mmCIF file as gemmi writes it, N, C-alpha and C atoms, coordinates in Angstrom:
data_model
loop_
_atom_site.group_PDB
_atom_site.id
_atom_site.type_symbol
_atom_site.label_atom_id
_atom_site.label_alt_id
_atom_site.label_comp_id
_atom_site.label_asym_id
_atom_site.label_entity_id
_atom_site.label_seq_id
_atom_site.pdbx_PDB_ins_code
_atom_site.Cartn_x
_atom_site.Cartn_y
_atom_site.Cartn_z
_atom_site.occupancy
_atom_site.B_iso_or_equiv
_atom_site.pdbx_formal_charge
_atom_site.auth_seq_id
_atom_site.auth_asym_id
_atom_site.pdbx_PDB_model_num
ATOM 1 N N . MET Axp A 1 ? -8.597 -2.392 25.225 1 0 ? 1 A 1
ATOM 2 C CA . MET Axp A 1 ? -7.667 -2.843 24.124 1 0 ? 1 A 1
ATOM 3 C C . MET Axp A 1 ? -7.951 -4.551 23.477 1 0 ? 1 A 1
ATOM 4 N N . GLY Axp A 2 ? -9.163 -5.197 24.397 1 0 ? 2 A 1
ATOM 5 C CA . GLY Axp A 2 ? -9.186 -6.452 23.618 1 0 ? 2 A 1
ATOM 6 C C . GLY Axp A 2 ? -10.282 -6.313 22.811 1 0 ? 2 A 1
ATOM 7 N N . ASP Axp A 3 ? -10.887 -5.464 22.501 1 0 ? 3 A 1
ATOM 8 C CA . ASP Axp A 3 ? -11.426 -5.463 21.304 1 0 ? 3 A 1
ATOM 9 C C . ASP Axp A 3 ? -11.129 -5.14 20.162 1 0 ? 3 A 1
ATOM 10 N N . LEU Axp A 4 ? -9.755 -5.13 20.004 1 0 ? 4 A 1
ATOM 11 C CA . LEU Axp A 4 ? -9.391 -4.453 18.696 1 0 ? 4 A 1
ATOM 12 C C . LEU Axp A 4 ? -8.88 -5.697 17.669 1 0 ? 4 A 1
ATOM 13 N N . PRO Axp A 5 ? -8.947 -5.466 16.509 1 0 ? 5 A 1
ATOM 14 C CA . PRO Axp A 5 ? -9.239 -6.821 15.938 1 0 ? 5 A 1
ATOM 15 C C . PRO Axp A 5 ? -7.265 -7.618 15.808 1 0 ? 5 A 1
ATOM 16 N N . THR Axp A 6 ? -7.386 -8.449 15.416 1 0 ? 6 A 1
ATOM 17 C CA . THR Axp A 6 ? -6.184 -8.988 15.42 1 0 ? 6 A 1
ATOM 18 C C . THR Axp A 6 ? -5.705 -9.7 14.128 1 0 ? 6 A 1
ATOM 19 N N . TYR Axp A 7 ? -4.188 -9.169 14.006 1 0 ? 7 A 1
ATOM 20 C CA . TYR Axp A 7 ? -3.765 -9.503 12.628 1 0 ? 7 A 1
ATOM 21 C C . TYR Axp A 7 ? -4.62 -10.75 12.124 1 0 ? 7 A 1
ATOM 22 N N . ALA Axp A 8 ? -5.322 -12.193 12.635 1 0 ? 8 A 1
ATOM 23 C CA . ALA Axp A 8 ? -5.715 -13.359 12.281 1 0 ? 8 A 1
ATOM 24 C C . ALA Axp A 8 ? -6.708 -12.682 11.912 1 0 ? 8 A 1
ATOM 25 N N . THR Axp A 9 ? -7.731 -11.935 12.599 1 0 ? 9 A 1
ATOM 26 C CA . THR Axp A 9 ? -9.234 -11.467 11.832 1 0 ? 9 A 1
ATOM 27 C C . THR Axp A 9 ? -9.198 -10.781 10.621 1 0 ? 9 A 1
ATOM 28 N N . CYS Axp A 10 ? -7.751 -9.723 10.714 1 0 ? 10 A 1
ATOM 29 C CA . CYS Axp A 10 ? -8.253 -8.939 9.398 1 0 ? 10 A 1
ATOM 30 C C . CYS Axp A 10 ? -6.601 -9.294 9.075 1 0 ? 10 A 1
ATOM 31 N N . ARG Axp A 11 ? -6.496 -10.376 8.218 1 0 ? 11 A 1
ATOM 32 C CA . ARG Axp A 11 ? -4.953 -10.685 7.626 1 0 ? 11 A 1
ATOM 33 C C . ARG Axp A 11 ? -5.335 -9.513 6.285 1 0 ? 11 A 1
ATOM 34 N N . GLY Axp A 12 ? -6.266 -10.119 5.86 1 0 ? 12 A 1
ATOM 35 C CA . GLY Axp A 12 ? -6.666 -9.617 4.328 1 0 ? 12 A 1
ATOM 36 C C . GLY Axp A 12 ? -6.231 -7.971 3.861 1 0 ? 12 A 1
ATOM 37 N N . ARG Axp A 13 ? -6.375 -7.344 5.032 1 0 ? 13 A 1
ATOM 38 C CA . ARG Axp A 13 ? -6.769 -6.12 4.557 1 0 ? 13 A 1
ATOM 39 C C . ARG Axp A 13 ? -5.501 -5.615 5.236 1 0 ? 13 A 1
ATOM 40 N N . CYS Axp A 14 ? -4.393 -6.287 6.579 1 0 ? 14 A 1
ATOM 41 C CA . CYS Axp A 14 ? -3.145 -6.128 6.131 1 0 ? 14 A 1
ATOM 42 C C . CYS Axp A 14 ? -2.048 -6.186 5.443 1 0 ? 14 A 1
ATOM 43 N N . GLU Axp A 15 ? -2.491 -7.785 4.586 1 0 ? 15 A 1
ATOM 44 C CA . GLU Axp A 15 ? -1.531 -7.79 3.434 1 0 ? 15 A 1
ATOM 45 C C . GLU Axp A 15 ? -2.308 -6.794 2.141 1 0 ? 15 A 1
ATOM 46 N N . VAL Axp A 16 ? -3.415 -6.542 1.765 1 0 ? 16 A 1
ATOM 47 C CA . VAL Axp A 16 ? -3.89 -5.721 1.038 1 0 ? 16 A 1
ATOM 48 C C . VAL Axp A 16 ? -2.49 -3.913 1.255 1 0 ? 16 A 1
ATOM 49 N N . GLU Axp A 17 ? -2.8 -3.879 2.541 1 0 ? 17 A 1
ATOM 50 C CA . GLU Axp A 17 ? -2.168 -2.289 3.155 1 0 ? 17 A 1
ATOM 51 C C . GLU Axp A 17 ? -0.623 -2.512 2.592 1 0 ? 17 A 1
ATOM 52 N N . ALA Axp A 18 ? -0.141 -3.674 3.152 1 0 ? 18 A 1
ATOM 53 C CA . ALA Axp A 18 ? 1.236 -3.827 2.952 1 0 ? 18 A 1
ATOM 54 C C . ALA Axp A 18 ? 1.635 -3.61 1.622 1 0 ? 18 A 1
ATOM 55 N N . GLU Axp A 19 ? 1.536 -4.647 1.079 1 0 ? 19 A 1
ATOM 56 C CA . GLU Axp A 19 ? 1.571 -4.683 -0.562 1 0 ? 19 A 1
ATOM 57 C C . GLU Axp A 19 ? 1.129 -3.631 -1.142 1 0 ? 19 A 1
ATOM 58 N N . SER Axp A 20 ? 0.479 -2.784 -1.23 1 0 ? 20 A 1
ATOM 59 C CA . SER Axp A 20 ? -0.004 -1.802 -1.63 1 0 ? 20 A 1
ATOM 60 C C . SER Axp A 20 ? 0.671 -0.379 -1.126 1 0 ? 20 A 1
ATOM 61 N N . VAL Axp A 21 ? 1.706 -0.676 0.005 1 0 ? 21 A 1
ATOM 62 C CA . VAL Axp A 21 ? 2.796 0.33 0.495 1 0 ? 21 A 1
ATOM 63 C C . VAL Axp A 21 ? 3.82 0.457 -0.759 1 0 ? 21 A 1
ATOM 64 N N . ALA Axp A 22 ? 4.034 -1.327 -0.816 1 0 ? 22 A 1
ATOM 65 C CA . ALA Axp A 22 ? 5.402 -1.506 -1.566 1 0 ? 22 A 1
ATOM 66 C C . ALA Axp A 22 ? 5.519 -1.319 -2.397 1 0 ? 22 A 1
ATOM 67 N N . TYR Axp A 23 ? 4.02 -1.373 -3 1 0 ? 23 A 1
ATOM 68 C CA . TYR Axp A 23 ? 3.819 -0.642 -4.442 1 0 ? 23 A 1
ATOM 69 C C . TYR Axp A 23 ? 4.157 0.626 -5.091 1 0 ? 23 A 1
ATOM 70 N N . VAL Axp A 24 ? 4.014 1.335 -4.286 1 0 ? 24 A 1
ATOM 71 C CA . VAL Axp A 24 ? 4.056 2.831 -3.994 1 0 ? 24 A 1
ATOM 72 C C . VAL Axp A 24 ? 5.349 3.283 -4.244 1 0 ? 24 A 1
ATOM 73 N N . VAL Axp A 25 ? 5.937 2.599 -3.039 1 0 ? 25 A 1
ATOM 74 C CA . VAL Axp A 25 ? 7.582 3.159 -2.738 1 0 ? 25 A 1
ATOM 75 C C . VAL Axp A 25 ? 8.108 2.344 -4.018 1 0 ? 25 A 1
ATOM 76 N N . ALA Axp A 26 ? 7.725 1.392 -4.603 1 0 ? 26 A 1
ATOM 77 C CA . ALA Axp A 26 ? 8.857 0.671 -5.773 1 0 ? 26 A 1
ATOM 78 C C . ALA Axp A 26 ? 8.535 1.848 -7.17 1 0 ? 26 A 1
ATOM 79 N N . ALA Axp A 27 ? 7.218 2.109 -7.014 1 0 ? 27 A 1
ATOM 80 C CA . ALA Axp A 27 ? 7.02 3.085 -7.934 1 0 ? 27 A 1
ATOM 81 C C . ALA Axp A 27 ? 7.613 4.299 -8.287 1 0 ? 27 A 1
ATOM 82 N N . ALA Axp A 28 ? 7.774 4.802 -6.672 1 0 ? 28 A 1
ATOM 83 C CA . ALA Axp A 28 ? 8.202 6.103 -6.355 1 0 ? 28 A 1
ATOM 84 C C . ALA Axp A 28 ? 10.073 5.905 -7.113 1 0 ? 28 A 1
ATOM 85 N N . HIS Axp A 29 ? 10.474 4.493 -7.254 1 0 ? 29 A 1
ATOM 86 C CA . HIS Axp A 29 ? 11.789 4.228 -7.033 1 0 ? 29 A 1
ATOM 87 C C . HIS Axp A 29 ? 12.069 3.709 -8.516 1 0 ? 29 A 1
ATOM 88 N N . GLY Axp A 30 ? 11.304 4.111 -9.289 1 0 ? 30 A 1
ATOM 89 C CA . GLY Axp A 30 ? 11.134 3.496 -10.523 1 0 ? 30 A 1
ATOM 90 C C . GLY Axp A 30 ? 11.282 2.363 -11.233 1 0 ? 30 A 1
ATOM 91 N N . LEU Axp A 31 ? 10.448 1.42 -10.058 1 0 ? 31 A 1
ATOM 92 C CA . LEU Axp A 31 ? 10.702 0.005 -10.281 1 0 ? 31 A 1
ATOM 93 C C . LEU Axp A 31 ? 8.914 -0.566 -10.82 1 0 ? 31 A 1
ATOM 94 N N . ASP Axp A 32 ? 8.754 -1.223 -11.541 1 0 ? 32 A 1
ATOM 95 C CA . ASP Axp A 32 ? 7.315 -1.332 -12.173 1 0 ? 32 A 1
ATOM 96 C C . ASP Axp A 32 ? 6.625 -3.024 -11.235 1 0 ? 32 A 1
ATOM 97 N N . ALA Axp A 33 ? 6.252 -2.72 -10.052 1 0 ? 33 A 1
ATOM 98 C CA . ALA Axp A 33 ? 5.803 -4.025 -9.579 1 0 ? 33 A 1
ATOM 99 C C . ALA Axp A 33 ? 4.252 -4.404 -9.882 1 0 ? 33 A 1
ATOM 100 N N . SER Axp A 34 ? 3.84 -3.955 -10.689 1 0 ? 34 A 1
ATOM 101 C CA . SER Axp A 34 ? 2.4 -3.622 -11.151 1 0 ? 34 A 1
ATOM 102 C C . SER Axp A 34 ? 2.079 -5.211 -11.48 1 0 ? 34 A 1
ATOM 103 N N . GLY Axp A 35 ? 2.961 -6.217 -12.542 1 0 ? 35 A 1
ATOM 104 C CA . GLY Axp A 35 ? 2.593 -7.515 -12.604 1 0 ? 35 A 1
ATOM 105 C C . GLY Axp A 35 ? 2.52 -8.492 -11.446 1 0 ? 35 A 1
ATOM 106 N N . TYR Axp A 36 ? 3.222 -8.212 -10.56 1 0 ? 36 A 1
ATOM 107 C CA . TYR Axp A 36 ? 2.877 -9.209 -9.45 1 0 ? 36 A 1
ATOM 108 C C . TYR Axp A 36 ? 1.686 -9.031 -8.196 1 0 ? 36 A 1
ATOM 109 N N . THR Axp A 37 ? 1.961 -7.526 -7.998 1 0 ? 37 A 1
ATOM 110 C CA . THR Axp A 37 ? 1.22 -6.08 -6.937 1 0 ? 37 A 1
ATOM 111 C C . THR Axp A 37 ? -0.28 -6.199 -7.321 1 0 ? 37 A 1
ATOM 112 N N . VAL Axp A 38 ? -1.091 -6.311 -8.401 1 0 ? 38 A 1
ATOM 113 C CA . VAL Axp A 38 ? -2.216 -6.182 -8.844 1 0 ? 38 A 1
ATOM 114 C C . VAL Axp A 38 ? -2.362 -7.262 -8.965 1 0 ? 38 A 1
ATOM 115 N N . ALA Axp A 39 ? -2.268 -8.688 -9.013 1 0 ? 39 A 1
ATOM 116 C CA . ALA Axp A 39 ? -3.017 -9.846 -9.09 1 0 ? 39 A 1
ATOM 117 C C . ALA Axp A 39 ? -3.124 -10.246 -7.17 1 0 ? 39 A 1
ATOM 118 N N . TYR Axp A 40 ? -1.994 -9.9 -6.513 1 0 ? 40 A 1
ATOM 119 C CA . TYR Axp A 40 ? -1.86 -10.245 -5.154 1 0 ? 40 A 1
ATOM 120 C C . TYR Axp A 40 ? -2.837 -9.299 -4.583 1 0 ? 40 A 1
ATOM 121 N N . VAL Axp A 41 ? -2.843 -8.113 -4.579 1 0 ? 41 A 1
ATOM 122 C CA . VAL Axp A 41 ? -3.88 -7.122 -3.624 1 0 ? 41 A 1
ATOM 123 C C . VAL Axp A 41 ? -5.306 -7.869 -4.318 1 0 ? 41 A 1
ATOM 124 N N . ALA Axp A 42 ? -5.509 -7.951 -5.419 1 0 ? 42 A 1
ATOM 125 C CA . ALA Axp A 42 ? -6.764 -8.255 -5.61 1 0 ? 42 A 1
ATOM 126 C C . ALA Axp A 42 ? -7.082 -9.898 -5.059 1 0 ? 42 A 1
ATOM 127 N N . GLY Axp A 43 ? -6.227 -10.472 -4.89 1 0 ? 43 A 1
ATOM 128 C CA . GLY Axp A 43 ? -6.348 -11.676 -4.031 1 0 ? 43 A 1
ATOM 129 C C . GLY Axp A 43 ? -6.738 -11.584 -2.773 1 0 ? 43 A 1
ATOM 130 N N . TRP Axp A 44 ? -5.954 -10.78 -2.281 1 0 ? 44 A 1
ATOM 131 C CA . TRP Axp A 44 ? -6.232 -10.705 -0.812 1 0 ? 44 A 1
ATOM 132 C C . TRP Axp A 44 ? -7.546 -10.175 -0.388 1 0 ? 44 A 1
ATOM 133 N N . ALA Axp A 45 ? -7.616 -9.44 -1.446 1 0 ? 45 A 1
ATOM 134 C CA . ALA Axp A 45 ? -8.893 -8.107 -1.081 1 0 ? 45 A 1
ATOM 135 C C . ALA Axp A 45 ? -10.365 -8.714 -1.668 1 0 ? 45 A 1
ATOM 136 N N . GLY Axp A 46 ? -10.056 -9.711 -1.591 1 0 ? 46 A 1
ATOM 137 C CA . GLY Axp A 46 ? -11.163 -10.785 -2.311 1 0 ? 46 A 1
ATOM 138 C C . GLY Axp A 46 ? -12.071 -10.383 -3.291 1 0 ? 46 A 1
ATOM 139 N N . GLY Axp A 47 ? -11.513 -9.734 -4.492 1 0 ? 47 A 1
ATOM 140 C CA . GLY Axp A 47 ? -12.113 -8.804 -5.209 1 0 ? 47 A 1
ATOM 141 C C . GLY Axp A 47 ? -12.76 -8.051 -5 1 0 ? 47 A 1
ATOM 142 N N . ASP Axp A 48 ? -12.788 -7.37 -3.745 1 0 ? 48 A 1
ATOM 143 C CA . ASP Axp A 48 ? -13.767 -6.065 -2.735 1 0 ? 48 A 1
ATOM 144 C C . ASP Axp A 48 ? -12.791 -4.747 -3.031 1 0 ? 48 A 1
ATOM 145 N N . LEU Axp A 49 ? -13.209 -3.927 -3.635 1 0 ? 49 A 1
ATOM 146 C CA . LEU Axp A 49 ? -12.456 -3.049 -4.934 1 0 ? 49 A 1
ATOM 147 C C . LEU Axp A 49 ? -12.653 -1.959 -3.261 1 0 ? 49 A 1
ATOM 148 N N . THR Axp A 50 ? -13.756 -2.212 -2.741 1 0 ? 50 A 1
ATOM 149 C CA . THR Axp A 50 ? -13.853 -1.333 -1.737 1 0 ? 50 A 1
ATOM 150 C C . THR Axp A 50 ? -12.818 -1.725 -0.019 1 0 ? 50 A 1
ATOM 151 N N . CYS Axp A 51 ? -12.24 -2.453 0.015 1 0 ? 51 A 1
ATOM 152 C CA . CYS Axp A 51 ? -11.068 -3.026 1.011 1 0 ? 51 A 1
ATOM 153 C C . CYS Axp A 51 ? -10.054 -2.24 0.615 1 0 ? 51 A 1
ATOM 154 N N . VAL Axp A 52 ? -9.594 -2.125 -0.888 1 0 ? 52 A 1
ATOM 155 C CA . VAL Axp A 52 ? -8.791 -1.892 -1.532 1 0 ? 52 A 1
ATOM 156 C C . VAL Axp A 52 ? -9.043 -0.013 -1.102 1 0 ? 52 A 1
ATOM 157 N N . ARG Axp A 53 ? -9.557 0.628 -1.158 1 0 ? 53 A 1
ATOM 158 C CA . ARG Axp A 53 ? -10.319 2.026 -1.548 1 0 ? 53 A 1
ATOM 159 C C . ARG Axp A 53 ? -10.149 2.441 -0.347 1 0 ? 53 A 1
ATOM 160 N N . GLN Axp A 54 ? -10.736 1.038 1.189 1 0 ? 54 A 1
ATOM 161 C CA . GLN Axp A 54 ? -10.963 1.869 2.395 1 0 ? 54 A 1
ATOM 162 C C . GLN Axp A 54 ? -9.566 1.455 3.105 1 0 ? 54 A 1
ATOM 163 N N . ALA Axp A 55 ? -8.209 1.098 2.223 1 0 ? 55 A 1
ATOM 164 C CA . ALA Axp A 55 ? -6.922 0.999 2.902 1 0 ? 55 A 1
ATOM 165 C C . ALA Axp A 55 ? -6.125 1.947 2.657 1 0 ? 55 A 1
ATOM 166 N N . ALA Axp A 56 ? -6.556 2.955 1.446 1 0 ? 56 A 1
ATOM 167 C CA . ALA Axp A 56 ? -5.944 4.377 0.845 1 0 ? 56 A 1
ATOM 168 C C . ALA Axp A 56 ? -5.469 4.9 1.606 1 0 ? 56 A 1
ATOM 169 N N . GLU Axp A 57 ? -6.336 5.515 2.47 1 0 ? 57 A 1
ATOM 170 C CA . GLU Axp A 57 ? -5.628 5.993 3.613 1 0 ? 57 A 1
ATOM 171 C C . GLU Axp A 57 ? -4.336 5.761 4.294 1 0 ? 57 A 1
ATOM 172 N N . THR Axp A 58 ? -4.463 4.307 4.659 1 0 ? 58 A 1
ATOM 173 C CA . THR Axp A 58 ? -3.581 3.762 5.386 1 0 ? 58 A 1
ATOM 174 C C . THR Axp A 58 ? -1.44 3.708 4.884 1 0 ? 58 A 1
ATOM 175 N N . VAL Axp A 59 ? -2.661 3.362 3.585 1 0 ? 59 A 1
ATOM 176 C CA . VAL Axp A 59 ? -1.321 3.401 2.189 1 0 ? 59 A 1
ATOM 177 C C . VAL Axp A 59 ? -0.602 4.894 1.954 1 0 ? 59 A 1
ATOM 178 N N . THR Axp A 60 ? -1.001 5.095 2.117 1 0 ? 60 A 1
ATOM 179 C CA . THR Axp A 60 ? -0.812 7.053 1.864 1 0 ? 60 A 1
ATOM 180 C C . THR Axp A 60 ? 0.339 7.739 2.675 1 0 ? 60 A 1
ATOM 181 N N . LYS Axp A 61 ? -0.45 7.57 4.012 1 0 ? 61 A 1
ATOM 182 C CA . LYS Axp A 61 ? 0.282 7.709 5.302 1 0 ? 61 A 1
ATOM 183 C C . LYS Axp A 61 ? 1.589 7.202 5.14 1 0 ? 61 A 1
ATOM 184 N N . ALA Axp A 62 ? 1.456 6.072 5.174 1 0 ? 62 A 1
ATOM 185 C CA . ALA Axp A 62 ? 2.85 4.832 5.222 1 0 ? 62 A 1
ATOM 186 C C . ALA Axp A 62 ? 3.484 5.397 4.222 1 0 ? 62 A 1
ATOM 187 N N . ALA Axp A 63 ? 3.198 5.026 2.801 1 0 ? 63 A 1
ATOM 188 C CA . ALA Axp A 63 ? 4.105 5.512 1.969 1 0 ? 63 A 1
ATOM 189 C C . ALA Axp A 63 ? 4.569 6.789 1.785 1 0 ? 63 A 1
ATOM 190 N N . ARG Axp A 64 ? 3.841 8.01 2.16 1 0 ? 64 A 1
ATOM 191 C CA . ARG Axp A 64 ? 4.711 8.684 2.409 1 0 ? 64 A 1
ATOM 192 C C . ARG Axp A 64 ? 5.828 9.095 3.961 1 0 ? 64 A 1
ATOM 193 N N . THR Axp A 65 ? 5.114 8.317 4.602 1 0 ? 65 A 1
ATOM 194 C CA . THR Axp A 65 ? 6.465 8.425 5.585 1 0 ? 65 A 1
ATOM 195 C C . THR Axp A 65 ? 8.032 7.808 5.467 1 0 ? 65 A 1
ATOM 196 N N . ILE Axp A 66 ? 7.543 6.592 4.457 1 0 ? 66 A 1
ATOM 197 C CA . ILE Axp A 66 ? 8.942 5.819 4.012 1 0 ? 66 A 1
ATOM 198 C C . ILE Axp A 66 ? 9.65 6.658 2.691 1 0 ? 66 A 1
ATOM 199 N N . LEU Axp A 67 ? 8.691 7.318 2.143 1 0 ? 67 A 1
ATOM 200 C CA . LEU Axp A 67 ? 9.614 8.308 1.414 1 0 ? 67 A 1
ATOM 201 C C . LEU Axp A 67 ? 10.139 9.195 1.604 1 0 ? 67 A 1
ATOM 202 N N . GLY Axp A 68 ? 9.745 10.048 2.507 1 0 ? 68 A 1
ATOM 203 C CA . GLY Axp A 68 ? 9.765 11.267 3.284 1 0 ? 68 A 1
ATOM 204 C C . GLY Axp A 68 ? 10.987 11.064 4.191 1 0 ? 68 A 1
ATOM 205 N N . ARG Axp A 69 ? 11.568 9.464 4.236 1 0 ? 69 A 1
ATOM 206 C CA . ARG Axp A 69 ? 12.99 9.167 5.071 1 0 ? 69 A 1
ATOM 207 C C . ARG Axp A 69 ? 13.939 8.89 3.872 1 0 ? 69 A 1
ATOM 208 N N . CYS Axp A 70 ? 13.302 8.535 2.548 1 0 ? 70 A 1
ATOM 209 C CA . CYS Axp A 70 ? 14.706 8.119 1.481 1 0 ? 70 A 1
ATOM 210 C C . CYS Axp A 70 ? 15.176 9.488 1.429 1 0 ? 70 A 1
ATOM 211 N N . SER Axp A 71 ? 16.476 8.894 0.867 1 0 ? 71 A 1
ATOM 212 C CA . SER Axp A 71 ? 17.08 10.203 -0.16 1 0 ? 71 A 1
ATOM 213 C C . SER Axp A 71 ? 16.798 10.611 -0.916 1 0 ? 71 A 1
ATOM 214 N N . ALA Axp A 72 ? 16.382 12.201 -1.218 1 0 ? 72 A 1
ATOM 215 C CA . ALA Axp A 72 ? 15.909 12.867 -2.244 1 0 ? 72 A 1
ATOM 216 C C . ALA Axp A 72 ? 16.628 12.398 -3.599 1 0 ? 72 A 1
ATOM 217 N N . ASP Axp A 73 ? 18.153 12.18 -3.786 1 0 ? 73 A 1
ATOM 218 C CA . ASP Axp A 73 ? 18.778 11.122 -4.792 1 0 ? 73 A 1
ATOM 219 C C . ASP Axp A 73 ? 18.484 10.146 -5.399 1 0 ? 73 A 1
ATOM 220 N N . THR Axp A 74 ? 17.358 9.348 -4.485 1 0 ? 74 A 1
ATOM 221 C CA . THR Axp A 74 ? 17.051 7.74 -5.15 1 0 ? 74 A 1
ATOM 222 C C . THR Axp A 74 ? 15.624 8.078 -5.232 1 0 ? 74 A 1
ATOM 223 N N . ALA Axp A 75 ? 14.665 8.579 -4.704 1 0 ? 75 A 1
ATOM 224 C CA . ALA Axp A 75 ? 12.865 8.689 -4.867 1 0 ? 75 A 1
ATOM 225 C C . ALA Axp A 75 ? 12.351 9.972 -5.085 1 0 ? 75 A 1
ATOM 226 N N . THR Axp A 76 ? 11.865 10.093 -5.877 1 0 ? 76 A 1
ATOM 227 C CA . THR Axp A 76 ? 10.816 10.925 -6.237 1 0 ? 76 A 1
ATOM 228 C C . THR Axp A 76 ? 9.547 10.544 -6.153 1 0 ? 76 A 1
ATOM 229 N N . ALA Axp A 77 ? 9.019 11.226 -4.914 1 0 ? 77 A 1
ATOM 230 C CA . ALA Axp A 77 ? 7.49 11.182 -4.274 1 0 ? 77 A 1
ATOM 231 C C . ALA Axp A 77 ? 6.838 11.906 -5.957 1 0 ? 77 A 1
ATOM 232 N N . PRO Axp A 78 ? 5.852 10.687 -5.509 1 0 ? 78 A 1
ATOM 233 C CA . PRO Axp A 78 ? 4.761 11.394 -6.514 1 0 ? 78 A 1
ATOM 234 C C . PRO Axp A 78 ? 3.895 12.454 -5.822 1 0 ? 78 A 1
ATOM 235 N N . ASP Axp A 79 ? 3.375 13.713 -6.129 1 0 ? 79 A 1
ATOM 236 C CA . ASP Axp A 79 ? 2.877 14.645 -5.664 1 0 ? 79 A 1
ATOM 237 C C . ASP Axp A 79 ? 1.721 14.403 -5.203 1 0 ? 79 A 1
ATOM 238 N N . ASP Axp A 80 ? 0.91 13.199 -6.008 1 0 ? 80 A 1
ATOM 239 C CA . ASP Axp A 80 ? -0.544 12.797 -5.111 1 0 ? 80 A 1
ATOM 240 C C . ASP Axp A 80 ? -0.497 11.419 -5 1 0 ? 80 A 1
ATOM 241 N N . LEU Axp A 81 ? -0.116 10.835 -4.252 1 0 ? 81 A 1
ATOM 242 C CA . LEU Axp A 81 ? 0.217 9.237 -3.788 1 0 ? 81 A 1
ATOM 243 C C . LEU Axp A 81 ? -1.083 8.501 -3.854 1 0 ? 81 A 1
ATOM 244 N N . ALA Axp A 82 ? -1.839 9.143 -3.334 1 0 ? 82 A 1
ATOM 245 C CA . ALA Axp A 82 ? -3.797 8.16 -3.417 1 0 ? 82 A 1
ATOM 246 C C . ALA Axp A 82 ? -3.981 8.188 -4.782 1 0 ? 82 A 1
ATOM 247 N N . ASP Axp A 83 ? -3.554 8.706 -5.734 1 0 ? 83 A 1
ATOM 248 C CA . ASP Axp A 83 ? -3.532 8.29 -7.616 1 0 ? 83 A 1
ATOM 249 C C . ASP Axp A 83 ? -3.295 7.223 -7.696 1 0 ? 83 A 1
ATOM 250 N N . THR Axp A 84 ? -2.17 6.841 -7.022 1 0 ? 84 A 1
ATOM 251 C CA . THR Axp A 84 ? -1.239 5.702 -7.722 1 0 ? 84 A 1
ATOM 252 C C . THR Axp A 84 ? -1.132 4.347 -6.538 1 0 ? 84 A 1
ATOM 253 N N . ALA Axp A 85 ? -2.473 4.683 -5.477 1 0 ? 85 A 1
ATOM 254 C CA . ALA Axp A 85 ? -2.439 3.784 -4.367 1 0 ? 85 A 1
ATOM 255 C C . ALA Axp A 85 ? -3.489 3.02 -5.274 1 0 ? 85 A 1
C-alpha cells in the first residue's frame, strides 16, 4: 500500500476527475457548468488531453453511480456518459 500515489502527487488528476464528475451530474440536471468547468479542468490537466481522456473511465463510473442514486424525477442520465465527460 505504501507505493500508492498520494493526493499531493496526483492532485491534478483528482481535480480533473472530481470537476468532470460534477460537470456530468450538473448537465444531467439541466445545468450548464461549461463556462467554469472547461477552463478549470484544462488548467488542472495542464492542457494535457491525455490526462482528461484517462480520467474518463473514473468520471463515467462515478457519475453513473451518483445519477443512479438520484430521483428519476430530478435527473435524466445521458445514455452515453462517456460522450459528455
